[in-house]
C-alpha positions, 0 to 999 in steps of 0.5 A: 148293664147285663154283661157276660164275662168271657175269656180266651181258653183252650190255648195250650198245645201238646205238652206246652200249657197256656192259661189256667182253664180248670181254675178259670172256667167256673167263673166265666159265662163264655169260653172262647176256645182256640181252634187249632190255628193260633193255638190248641190241638185236637186233644186240647180242644176236646178237653176244653169243650168237656170242661165248658160243658161241665160248668155250663159255660157258653162255647164260642169258636176263637179262630185265628190266622194259621200262626202257631209260632206267633200265637196268631198275633201276626197279620197274614195276608189272605184273600177274602176266599181264604178268610171264609175258608179258614173260619169255616174250617175252624168252626167246623173242627170245634163244633165236631167236639161240641156235638159229642156233648150234644152242644153247639157253638153259639158265637164266634170271636176271631183271635188276635191279628184276625180280630184286628183286621176285622175291625179295620177292614170292612171286607174282612168283616164281611168275609167273616160274616159270610162264613158264619152265615153260610154255616149257621145264622144262629151263631153270633159274632163278637166284635169290639165295641166302638162308636161305630156299633150301629154301622156294624149292626147294619152290615151284619143284618145283611148276612142275618147275623147278630153281633155281640159288642165286647169291652176289654177289662185288661187292655188299655184304650186310646182316645179314639176308642180302639185298643192300644197296640200290644207293642206299646208299654201300657197296652196291658193292664196288670194292676188289680185296683185298675181292673176293679175300678174299670169294671165297676165304672163300666157296669154302673156308669156305662163307660171306661176311661182311655189311657189319657182319662177320656170317658169312652161310653161303650155298649158292653154285651160281654167283657173280656179278660185274657187267659194268658194274662199272668194275673188272669185268674185273680182278675176273673174272680174279681170280675165274676163277683162284680158282674153277678 
């Protein structure tokens, strides 16, 4: 598989720092940059875009619910019209900084609870597609790779949007092929050897294993390691070496 490495970045806020963007950016292919709703602020966004341009990293918008306190991991009930509006608002904000470097957003990857809602609710998925399509049909949408990839592709085609399918290196999966909830004790992988084995197996054999050892064969256009994982820098260096 030809798998691109992505990471959530630009998630600091004011004097509060999240992640190690300067150290991580040289090792990734895609930077999912927060757009001010779940994290980030104008200066942080500007610096993150500048850093991505410096290292020739593909820039993606990482929009979430308007939830700074909960880091966008809490569901906020929104109408479909609101979802379209918040996606457009955040894409537009980030793309303004991109234009100052003669760059453009190439993909959107929703954050946290909004990402989960997109995968669970078809109407939310369609609202996000509608927003992207009305802005720029060349922008791709990153979604979780599951057994229903073909169904998602067919829906996305109606909006003229190309999908990228994502697998997580640092999150555990249930036997149903979905991510374990973060409220569960083993939802996040923290062992370096487990990360190494997962990436090698995915690249060479096309599957990862669930928390119970079941083989999950998943299309992987991109592999995510979270920037807020306490061992993210070490994990990303490992992943970069294995995927390149």
